[in-house]
Kinemage of the C-alpha trace (Angstrom):
@kinemage 1
@onewidth
@group {chain A} dominant
@subgroup {mainchain}
@vectorlist {calphas} color= white
{ca unk a 1} P -6.404 28.991 19.830
{ca unk a 2} L -8.751 30.228 17.119
{ca unk a 3} L -11.916 32.095 17.795
{ca unk a 4} L -14.802 30.112 16.865
{ca unk a 5} L -16.699 32.879 14.876
{ca unk a 6} L -15.582 36.174 13.129
{ca unk a 7} L -14.763 38.964 15.842
{ca unk a 8} L -16.943 42.254 15.475
{ca unk a 9} L -15.284 45.501 15.490
{ca unk a 10} L -16.401 48.277 17.557
{ca unk a 11} L -15.655 51.166 19.862
{ca unk a 12} L -15.565 51.115 23.605
{ca unk a 13} L -18.106 53.530 25.193
{ca unk a 14} L -17.379 52.393 28.641
{ca unk a 15} L -16.450 49.473 30.897
{ca unk a 16} L -18.552 49.291 34.236
{ca unk a 17} L -19.558 47.044 37.219
{ca unk a 18} L -16.547 45.001 36.400
{ca unk a 19} L -18.499 42.741 34.158
{ca unk a 20} L -20.193 44.839 31.559
{ca unk a 21} L -18.876 47.098 28.866
{ca unk a 22} L -20.894 49.227 26.403
{ca unk a 23} L -19.331 49.103 22.767
{ca unk a 24} L -20.811 51.016 19.772
{ca unk a 25} L -20.806 48.841 16.605
{ca unk a 26} L -19.900 50.186 12.964
{ca unk a 27} L -23.607 50.635 12.418
{ca unk a 28} L -24.038 53.008 15.468
{ca unk a 29} L -25.865 50.479 17.298
{ca unk a 30} L -24.737 50.268 21.112
{ca unk a 31} L -24.661 46.790 22.690
{ca unk a 32} L -23.649 45.609 26.226
{ca unk a 33} L -20.960 42.926 26.249
{ca unk a 34} L -19.724 40.508 28.803
{ca unk a 35} L -16.348 41.602 30.263
{ca unk a 36} L -14.825 38.274 31.677
{ca unk a 37} L -11.792 40.311 33.322
{ca unk a 38} L -12.206 40.967 36.872
{ca unk a 39} L -9.134 43.148 37.351
{ca unk a 40} L -8.833 46.875 36.983
{ca unk a 41} L -7.805 46.656 33.262
{ca unk a 42} L -5.472 49.678 33.919
{ca unk a 43} L -4.684 51.136 30.476
{ca unk a 44} L -7.053 48.553 28.730
{ca unk a 45} L -10.367 50.459 29.231
{ca unk a 46} L -10.040 53.966 27.651
{ca unk a 47} L -13.346 54.921 26.039
{ca unk a 48} L -12.933 55.580 22.493
{ca unk a 49} L -10.535 52.661 21.984
{ca unk a 50} L -11.123 50.103 19.081
{ca unk a 51} L -12.317 46.760 20.329
{ca unk a 52} L -13.273 43.563 19.181
{ca unk a 53} L -16.371 41.464 20.479
{ca unk a 54} L -17.603 37.886 19.915
{ca unk a 55} L -21.161 37.100 19.476
{ca unk a 56} L -22.668 33.897 20.935
{ca unk a 57} L -25.009 31.722 18.878
{ca unk a 58} L -26.836 30.752 21.912
{ca unk a 59} L -30.023 32.825 21.851
{ca unk a 60} L -31.039 32.334 25.401
{ca unk a 61} L -27.731 34.034 26.689
{ca unk a 62} L -28.405 37.053 28.575
{ca unk a 63} L -25.589 38.946 26.880
{ca unk a 64} L -25.005 37.845 23.263
{ca unk a 65} L -21.523 39.651 23.005
{ca unk a 66} L -18.228 39.077 24.895
{ca unk a 67} L -15.449 41.698 24.854
{ca unk a 68} L -12.189 39.849 23.426
{ca unk a 69} L -9.590 42.524 22.187
{ca unk a 70} L -8.603 46.123 22.757
{ca unk a 71} L -6.201 48.359 20.782
{ca unk a 72} L -4.049 49.835 23.463
{ca unk a 73} L -0.736 51.556 22.993
{ca unk a 74} L -0.687 50.755 19.401
{ca unk a 75} L -1.020 46.850 20.151
{ca unk a 76} L -3.758 44.370 20.450
{ca unk a 77} L -4.489 43.279 23.940
{ca unk a 78} L -6.554 40.085 24.638
{ca unk a 79} L -8.675 40.880 27.696
{ca unk a 80} L -10.670 37.677 28.069
{ca unk a 81} L -9.577 35.756 31.043
{ca unk a 82} L -11.408 32.758 29.915
{ca unk a 83} L -8.741 31.900 26.990
{ca unk a 84} L -5.198 31.512 28.924
{ca unk a 85} L -5.997 28.144 30.473
{ca unk a 86} L -7.105 26.618 27.174
{ca unk a 87} L -3.972 28.534 25.368
{ca unk a 88} L -1.465 26.846 27.866
{ca unk a 89} L -2.880 23.323 27.712
{ca unk a 90} L -3.093 23.558 23.695
{ca unk a 91} L 0.520 24.803 23.827
{ca unk a 92} L 1.541 22.197 26.371
{ca unk a 93} L -0.024 19.498 24.285
{ca unk a 94} L 1.683 20.640 21.028
{ca unk a 95} L 5.180 21.023 22.558
{ca unk a 96} L 5.389 24.830 22.354
{ca unk a 97} L 6.150 25.147 25.909
{ca unk a 98} L 9.498 23.231 26.110
{ca unk a 99} L 9.557 23.622 29.823
{ca unk a 100} L 6.480 21.463 30.175
{ca unk a 101} L 7.162 18.815 27.565
{ca unk a 102} L 7.428 14.961 28.580
{ca unk a 103} L 4.057 14.575 30.309
{ca unk a 104} L 1.784 12.051 29.390
{ca unk a 105} L -1.665 13.362 30.719
{ca unk a 106} L -3.041 16.879 31.369
{ca unk a 107} L -5.993 17.523 33.791
{ca unk a 108} L -7.711 20.959 34.085
{ca unk a 109} L -9.166 22.744 37.152
{ca unk a 110} L -7.556 20.160 39.556
{ca unk a 111} L -8.805 20.530 43.267
{ca unk a 112} L -5.517 20.721 45.450
{ca unk a 113} L -7.144 21.491 48.964
{ca unk a 114} L -10.513 21.948 50.558
{ca unk a 115} L -11.076 25.465 49.056
{ca unk a 116} L -8.341 25.720 46.138
{ca unk a 117} L -8.180 24.678 42.544
{ca unk a 118} L -5.243 24.919 40.220
{ca unk a 119} L -5.499 25.263 36.411
{ca unk a 120} L -3.631 22.167 35.324
{ca unk a 121} L -1.935 19.076 36.590
{ca unk a 122} L 0.524 17.355 34.127
{ca unk a 123} L 1.442 13.788 34.824
{ca unk a 124} L 3.986 11.452 33.672
{ca unk a 125} L 6.819 9.135 34.714
{ca unk a 126} L 8.699 11.642 36.367
{ca unk a 127} L 5.646 12.533 38.857
{ca unk a 128} L 3.133 15.443 38.827
{ca unk a 129} L 3.457 19.065 37.764
{ca unk a 130} L 1.037 21.495 39.149
{ca unk a 131} L 0.511 24.713 36.786
{ca unk a 132} L -1.420 27.742 37.763
{ca unk a 133} L -2.081 30.303 34.916
{ca unk a 134} L -2.454 33.965 34.915
{ca unk a 135} L -3.611 36.356 32.442
{ca unk a 136} L -1.553 39.554 32.007
{ca unk a 137} L -2.711 42.627 30.125
{ca unk a 138} L -0.908 45.469 32.147
{ca unk a 139} L 2.331 46.960 30.723
{ca unk a 140} L 4.505 49.451 32.790
{ca unk a 141} L 7.421 51.107 31.004
{ca unk a 142} L 7.703 48.089 28.424
{ca unk a 143} L 7.344 45.476 31.183
{ca unk a 144} L 4.653 43.052 31.667
{ca unk a 145} L 3.192 43.569 35.069
{ca unk a 146} L 0.777 41.488 37.321
{ca unk a 147} L -1.677 41.847 39.188
{ca unk a 148} L -3.287 45.030 37.922
{ca unk a 149} L -5.321 45.010 41.166
{ca unk a 150} L -4.995 43.750 44.723
{ca unk a 151} L -5.643 39.880 44.538
{ca unk a 152} L -5.870 37.652 47.580
{ca unk a 153} L -6.893 34.828 45.494
{ca unk a 154} L -3.710 34.835 43.461
{ca unk a 155} L -1.582 35.175 46.510
{ca unk a 156} L -3.466 32.011 47.725
{ca unk a 157} L -2.479 30.237 44.529
{ca unk a 158} L 1.098 31.192 45.176
{ca unk a 159} L 0.999 29.582 48.588
{ca unk a 160} L -0.619 26.216 47.339
{ca unk a 161} L 2.147 26.052 44.759
{ca unk a 162} L 4.733 26.426 47.544
{ca unk a 163} L 2.945 23.743 49.428
{ca unk a 164} L 2.945 21.504 46.670
{ca unk a 165} L 6.515 22.157 45.961
{ca unk a 166} L 7.368 21.069 49.551
{ca unk a 167} L 5.463 17.862 49.234
{ca unk a 168} L 7.861 17.042 46.293
{ca unk a 169} L 5.713 17.974 43.208
{ca unk a 170} L 6.851 20.341 40.475
{ca unk a 171} L 5.150 23.619 40.744
{ca unk a 172} L 4.976 26.293 37.932
{ca unk a 173} L 3.148 29.331 37.348
{ca unk a 174} L 2.547 30.414 33.781
{ca unk a 175} L 1.939 34.125 32.994
{ca unk a 176} L 0.225 34.741 29.685
{ca unk a 177} L 0.842 38.023 28.589
{ca unk a 178} L -1.742 38.863 25.817
{ca unk a 179} L 0.348 41.925 24.178
{ca unk a 180} L 3.420 41.693 22.204
{ca unk a 181} L 4.967 45.123 23.351
{ca unk a 182} L 6.763 43.889 26.572
{ca unk a 183} L 10.328 42.872 26.708
{ca unk a 184} L 10.364 41.512 30.401
{ca unk a 185} L 7.784 40.441 33.307
{ca unk a 186} L 7.686 41.710 36.690
{ca unk a 187} L 5.233 41.610 39.807
{ca unk a 188} L 3.354 44.838 40.094
{ca unk a 189} L 4.627 45.990 43.384
{ca unk a 190} L 3.332 49.476 43.221
{ca unk a 191} L -0.240 47.932 42.965
{ca unk a 192} L -0.011 44.755 45.040
{ca unk a 193} L 3.031 44.657 47.339
{ca unk a 194} L 2.048 41.496 49.293
{ca unk a 195} L 1.767 39.431 45.828
{ca unk a 196} L 5.139 40.668 44.902
{ca unk a 197} L 6.558 39.546 48.325
{ca unk a 198} L 5.059 36.220 48.017
{ca unk a 199} L 6.014 35.842 44.297
{ca unk a 200} L 9.803 36.287 45.264
{ca unk a 201} L 9.266 33.972 48.170
{ca unk a 202} L 7.710 31.212 45.760
{ca unk a 203} L 10.763 31.468 43.403
{ca unk a 204} L 13.150 31.120 46.335
{ca unk a 205} L 11.125 27.993 47.416
{ca unk a 206} L 11.511 26.386 43.967
{ca unk a 207} L 8.178 27.282 42.238
{ca unk a 208} L 8.903 28.026 38.434
{ca unk a 209} L 7.815 31.314 36.842
{ca unk a 210} L 7.341 31.020 32.868
{ca unk a 211} L 6.230 34.444 31.471
{ca unk a 212} L 4.890 33.649 27.709
{ca unk a 213} L 4.011 36.312 25.207
{ca unk a 214} L 0.920 35.806 23.256
{ca unk a 215} L 0.599 36.803 19.533
{ca unk a 216} L -3.271 38.397 19.449
{ca unk a 217} L -4.987 38.830 16.345
{ca unk a 218} L -8.540 38.979 15.040
{ca unk a 219} L -8.448 35.380 14.054
{ca unk a 220} L -6.880 33.825 17.136
{ca unk a 221} L -4.204 33.954 20.000
{ca unk a 222} L -1.088 31.987 20.169
{ca unk a 223} L 1.739 31.581 22.670
{ca unk a 224} L 5.099 32.706 20.892
{ca unk a 225} L 7.968 33.027 23.096
{ca unk a 226} L 9.046 33.241 26.738
{ca unk a 227} L 10.545 36.521 27.947
{ca unk a 228} L 12.631 37.054 31.143
{ca unk a 229} L 11.798 38.142 34.344
{ca unk a 230} L 12.835 41.447 36.221
{ca unk a 231} L 12.356 40.934 39.876
């Protein structure tokens, strides 16, 4: 996935109200950027950190800038949660995710119940594969960890995947780790123990867990390799 326009370097002043971040640009101007990440962003919001923002060409948009990257622990971290779905869809189509090859069609934002949608549905001669994609920015002692805040919604998605697996479908959760300094993946039990319990139940029920590291640069983001899990 390539960024549509050249990113703009700045320094993080503060992130606040979850969806807003003040960034000081190289010319000294302070702009307010949209923050798409609704998590706590633990370890990825320190004031004074180098960041990159994108600028929207639409003059009617309320906030012209979107926060894309931050330099944390000497690595670039992609914090825009709007990208992982597209990243995984592109990677599946190009054959980069070997575990999800062989399907003929990909549908996005698929309604699976009255109040739930999952990110992708892959369809082929072998049936349907439902895929939920999660963005990971948190690192704890060299391990990528999810979630970085209590997330009832993420737990609900696990339950939906388990239900679909029981109905005979393939069910997969892809964790897109938008940083390259992690060797393994694990649930962040110290932050959301309920999610950790349900993730382990889901694995026992046959839901597949695919943690993929992404190479994050100022030009774009690319899934590179699958890493192991540590439950």
